[in-house]
Backbone as JSON, one array per atom type, in Angstrom:
{
  "sequence": "MPDPQTVFKVERLESVLVVLPQGPALNFQYNQVHLESNSLFRVLDEPTLKNAIVDLEAVDYVDSVIISSILRVCTKTKQKGGKAVFCNASESMESVLKCIKIGKLWPLYTTRDEALQALAAA",
  "N": [[82.18, 109.09, 103.83], [83.24, 109.75, 100.53], [81.95, 112.23, 98.18], [81.02, 111.67, 95.12], [80.16, 113.76, 93.41], [81.2, 116.22, 93.86], [84.26, 118.19, 94.25], [85.35, 119.51, 96.55], [83.65, 119.6, 99.61], [82.27, 122.04, 101.6], [81.85, 123.62, 104.59], [80.64, 126.1, 107.0], [81.81, 127.16, 110.08], [80.73, 129.24, 112.25], [83.63, 131.49, 112.54], [85.08, 129.88, 110.9], [86.18, 128.19, 108.22], [85.49, 125.14, 106.89], [87.13, 122.7, 105.02], [86.61, 119.9, 103.16], [88.29, 117.68, 101.02], [87.24, 115.68, 98.43], [88.45, 113.49, 97.06], [91.03, 112.65, 94.73], [92.24, 114.58, 91.94], [91.97, 113.09, 89.72], [89.56, 111.7, 89.64], [87.57, 113.33, 88.89], [86.32, 115.67, 86.6], [88.48, 117.82, 84.57], [87.9, 120.45, 84.22], [85.85, 120.95, 86.4], [87.51, 120.47, 88.62], [89.03, 122.74, 88.43], [87.29, 124.84, 88.45], [85.9, 124.55, 90.86], [88.06, 124.9, 92.69], [88.68, 127.45, 92.38], [86.55, 128.59, 93.23], [86.47, 127.95, 95.85], [88.77, 129.13, 96.76], [87.63, 131.65, 96.62], [85.85, 131.89, 98.55], [87.0, 132.3, 100.81], [87.17, 135.22, 100.89], [85.04, 136.26, 102.18], [84.29, 138.3, 104.89], [83.82, 137.19, 107.44], [84.98, 134.82, 107.87], [87.75, 133.63, 109.27], [89.72, 131.54, 110.07], [90.74, 128.28, 108.88], [89.97, 124.9, 108.39], [91.2, 121.79, 107.11], [89.69, 119.08, 106.64], [90.33, 115.92, 106.21], [88.82, 113.52, 106.38], [87.27, 112.07, 104.31], [89.02, 111.08, 102.66], [91.63, 108.72, 101.44], [93.64, 109.32, 100.07], [95.08, 112.13, 98.2], [95.8, 113.93, 95.24], [98.51, 115.88, 93.76], [97.32, 118.02, 92.68], [94.94, 118.56, 94.13], [96.25, 118.89, 96.48], [97.59, 121.2, 96.09], [95.37, 123.06, 95.72], [94.45, 123.05, 98.36], [96.67, 124.1, 99.62], [96.66, 126.76, 98.62], [94.39, 127.6, 99.98], [95.19, 127.43, 102.78], [97.32, 129.16, 102.84], [96.23, 131.78, 102.02], [94.52, 132.15, 104.02], [96.32, 132.3, 106.21], [97.67, 134.73, 105.25], [95.31, 136.43, 105.65], [95.55, 136.81, 108.39], [94.71, 134.83, 109.92], [94.58, 131.25, 110.9], [95.36, 128.06, 109.83], [94.72, 124.56, 109.77], [94.86, 120.98, 109.7], [92.91, 117.82, 109.77], [91.75, 114.49, 110.83], [93.28, 112.67, 109.27], [94.02, 109.78, 107.27], [96.13, 106.9, 107.72], [97.59, 106.61, 105.48], [97.25, 109.11, 104.16], [98.35, 110.92, 106.13], [101.01, 110.14, 105.93], [101.47, 111.22, 103.44], [101.32, 113.98, 103.9], [103.31, 114.26, 105.74], [105.57, 113.68, 104.13], [105.42, 115.62, 102.3], [105.95, 117.74, 104.08], [104.16, 119.4, 105.25], [103.27, 119.77, 107.8], [105.07, 121.37, 109.29], [104.14, 123.92, 108.67], [101.33, 124.0, 108.97], [99.54, 122.62, 111.3], [98.59, 119.2, 112.09], [95.68, 117.64, 113.46], [94.06, 115.17, 115.37], [91.42, 114.87, 115.47], [88.37, 116.66, 114.42], [87.17, 118.14, 116.45], [89.54, 118.51, 118.16], [90.96, 120.16, 116.35], [89.31, 122.51, 116.1], [89.44, 123.27, 118.67], [92.08, 123.89, 118.97], [92.11, 126.11, 117.21], [90.5, 127.79, 118.52], [91.92, 128.47, 120.89], [93.99, 129.89, 119.83]],
  "CA": [[82.26, 108.58, 102.49], [83.43, 110.65, 99.42], [80.8, 112.43, 97.44], [81.58, 111.8, 93.63], [79.53, 114.89, 92.6], [81.82, 117.56, 94.21], [85.53, 118.07, 94.6], [85.37, 119.87, 97.87], [82.62, 120.06, 100.4], [82.6, 123.11, 102.51], [81.1, 123.9, 105.85], [81.15, 127.2, 107.78], [81.39, 127.19, 111.47], [81.25, 130.77, 112.62], [84.54, 132.2, 111.69], [86.1, 128.71, 110.58], [86.07, 127.54, 106.94], [85.97, 123.56, 106.83], [87.26, 122.13, 103.71], [86.59, 118.5, 102.97], [88.32, 117.12, 99.83], [86.53, 114.46, 98.26], [89.26, 112.64, 96.27], [92.22, 112.97, 93.87], [91.74, 115.23, 90.85], [91.66, 112.03, 88.59], [88.19, 111.31, 89.84], [86.84, 114.56, 88.29], [86.74, 116.41, 85.11], [89.58, 118.85, 84.77], [87.2, 121.84, 84.38], [85.2, 120.8, 87.5], [88.43, 120.85, 89.7], [89.53, 124.2, 88.35], [86.12, 125.8, 88.93], [85.69, 124.43, 92.47], [89.18, 125.07, 93.36], [88.78, 128.77, 92.35], [85.33, 129.07, 94.16], [86.94, 127.64, 97.36], [89.63, 130.2, 97.13], [87.11, 133.0, 96.82], [84.87, 131.8, 99.69], [87.91, 133.03, 101.94], [87.07, 136.6, 100.78], [84.04, 136.47, 103.28], [84.91, 138.8, 106.05], [83.47, 136.59, 108.75], [85.88, 133.72, 107.85], [89.24, 133.91, 109.65], [90.37, 130.38, 109.98], [90.38, 127.03, 107.96], [90.27, 123.46, 108.78], [91.14, 120.9, 106.2], [89.3, 117.81, 107.21], [90.57, 114.75, 105.38], [88.08, 112.28, 106.83], [86.77, 111.26, 103.32], [90.06, 110.56, 101.71], [92.84, 108.2, 101.74], [94.72, 109.97, 99.14], [94.79, 113.27, 97.26], [97.04, 114.14, 94.39], [99.11, 117.16, 93.84], [96.43, 119.05, 92.16], [94.05, 118.85, 95.11], [97.02, 119.6, 97.45], [97.9, 122.74, 95.69], [94.2, 123.98, 95.96], [94.28, 123.23, 99.66], [97.72, 124.93, 100.1], [96.22, 128.14, 98.35], [93.49, 128.06, 101.01], [95.85, 127.74, 103.78], [98.41, 130.42, 102.46], [95.18, 132.88, 102.03], [93.96, 132.37, 105.45], [97.68, 132.96, 107.01], [97.57, 136.19, 104.92], [94.31, 137.29, 106.3], [95.78, 136.8, 109.72], [94.1, 133.67, 110.4], [95.38, 129.99, 111.09], [95.0, 126.86, 109.16], [94.95, 123.28, 110.31], [94.5, 119.75, 109.09], [92.61, 117.01, 111.0], [91.31, 113.4, 110.44], [93.93, 112.13, 108.12], [94.25, 108.4, 107.5], [97.56, 106.76, 107.83], [98.23, 107.09, 104.09], [97.22, 110.76, 103.99], [99.32, 111.18, 107.21], [102.47, 109.88, 105.35], [101.74, 112.24, 102.33], [101.6, 115.22, 104.51], [104.76, 114.33, 106.28], [106.42, 113.63, 103.03], [105.8, 117.23, 101.72], [106.3, 118.63, 105.11], [102.98, 120.42, 105.6], [103.19, 119.88, 109.37], [105.89, 122.51, 109.87], [103.48, 125.22, 108.58], [100.08, 123.86, 109.33], [99.44, 121.32, 112.14], [97.73, 118.08, 111.85], [95.27, 117.18, 114.52], [93.53, 113.79, 115.12], [89.95, 115.12, 115.21], [87.87, 118.07, 113.96], [87.08, 118.86, 117.71], [90.96, 118.92, 118.34], [91.35, 121.32, 115.4], [88.61, 123.52, 116.6], [89.88, 123.78, 120.06], [93.4, 124.69, 118.82], [92.04, 127.41, 116.44], [89.8, 128.78, 119.5], [92.99, 128.84, 121.81], [95.1, 130.57, 119.12]],
  "C": [[82.27, 109.71, 101.32], [82.19, 110.89, 98.72], [81.3, 112.65, 95.86], [81.03, 112.8, 92.82], [80.45, 116.22, 92.94], [83.37, 117.26, 94.44], [85.76, 118.44, 96.02], [84.14, 120.19, 98.53], [83.08, 121.08, 101.24], [81.62, 123.3, 103.62], [81.67, 125.31, 106.49], [80.67, 127.15, 109.13], [81.79, 128.54, 112.07], [82.34, 131.37, 111.89], [85.55, 131.0, 111.17], [85.33, 128.33, 109.22], [86.61, 126.11, 107.2], [85.87, 123.03, 105.42], [87.42, 120.58, 103.61], [86.79, 117.97, 101.59], [87.68, 115.76, 99.7], [87.16, 113.32, 97.53], [90.38, 113.17, 95.41], [91.39, 113.82, 92.63], [91.31, 114.32, 89.68], [90.25, 111.55, 88.65], [87.27, 112.22, 89.21], [87.27, 114.94, 87.17], [87.47, 117.73, 85.52], [88.8, 120.16, 85.28], [86.48, 121.89, 85.84], [86.29, 121.13, 88.63], [88.88, 122.18, 89.67], [88.43, 125.08, 88.8], [85.96, 125.67, 90.4], [86.92, 124.98, 93.2], [89.27, 126.66, 93.46], [87.65, 129.27, 93.2], [85.71, 128.9, 95.59], [87.83, 128.73, 97.77], [88.81, 131.57, 97.35], [86.15, 133.07, 98.09], [85.76, 132.52, 100.86], [87.88, 134.58, 101.94], [85.77, 137.11, 101.84], [84.64, 137.06, 104.42], [84.79, 138.07, 107.3], [84.4, 135.31, 108.85], [87.2, 134.21, 108.16], [90.19, 132.71, 109.51], [89.87, 129.32, 109.17], [90.87, 125.69, 108.66], [90.12, 122.75, 107.56], [90.86, 119.6, 106.77], [89.41, 116.76, 106.33], [89.88, 113.5, 105.7], [87.68, 111.42, 105.7], [87.66, 110.72, 102.34], [91.05, 109.91, 102.21], [94.04, 108.61, 101.06], [94.21, 111.09, 98.36], [95.99, 113.61, 96.42], [97.63, 115.67, 94.49], [98.36, 118.46, 93.4], [95.42, 119.54, 93.25], [94.9, 119.5, 96.28], [97.37, 120.88, 97.23], [96.59, 123.62, 95.96], [94.09, 124.16, 97.49], [95.39, 123.96, 100.25], [97.4, 126.51, 99.82], [95.32, 128.6, 99.55], [94.34, 128.43, 102.23], [96.72, 129.0, 103.7], [97.22, 131.67, 102.61], [94.84, 133.06, 103.39], [95.13, 132.75, 106.36], [97.54, 134.46, 106.62], [96.54, 137.16, 105.25], [94.39, 137.43, 107.73], [95.2, 135.75, 110.43], [95.07, 132.43, 110.39], [94.58, 128.91, 110.28], [95.51, 125.61, 109.66], [94.44, 122.16, 109.72], [93.87, 118.67, 110.11], [92.07, 115.78, 110.17], [91.94, 112.72, 109.39], [94.12, 110.59, 108.45], [95.53, 108.12, 107.49], [98.27, 107.15, 106.53], [98.4, 108.53, 103.94], [98.14, 111.39, 104.97], [100.77, 111.1, 106.49], [102.68, 110.85, 104.24], [102.06, 113.42, 102.94], [103.01, 115.57, 105.1], [105.91, 114.28, 105.12], [106.58, 114.93, 102.32], [105.8, 118.15, 102.81], [105.37, 119.74, 105.45], [102.94, 120.81, 107.12], [103.89, 120.88, 110.01], [105.02, 123.92, 109.69], [102.0, 125.06, 109.04], [99.95, 122.48, 110.12], [98.39, 120.48, 111.88], [97.19, 117.55, 113.27], [94.26, 115.81, 114.36], [91.93, 113.73, 114.9], [89.58, 116.4, 114.78], [87.73, 118.84, 115.33], [88.56, 119.26, 118.15], [91.35, 120.23, 117.68], [90.68, 122.54, 115.81], [89.03, 124.15, 117.94], [91.35, 124.51, 119.97], [93.17, 125.95, 118.17], [91.43, 128.48, 117.61], [90.92, 129.21, 120.53], [94.07, 129.9, 121.16], [94.67, 132.09, 119.27]]
}
């Protein structure tokens, strides 16, 4: 269930940053989205974090503002020599991802466990 108090939940699993968007930007104040997006981006400066998982379990839809923040995380992860993947997308989120062709750069897995296994094998 989405958390209406935060734009992104963040979890750290050893060398993996897990990002859980909590809804479209319209659900939050502009300043909150901006501050949390920048904070999320800076988390990747932690030297122990190599890979990222974007877990879409809590959302059926995110807008371009949230997608932009997520793509910044994925791009920075790649620049650090790591890998980024997506998981737990609903049918509607999967359609959005296919429409913007994210899957060509960052694969989508059905579950977080599958995503973790893929990162461990990389």
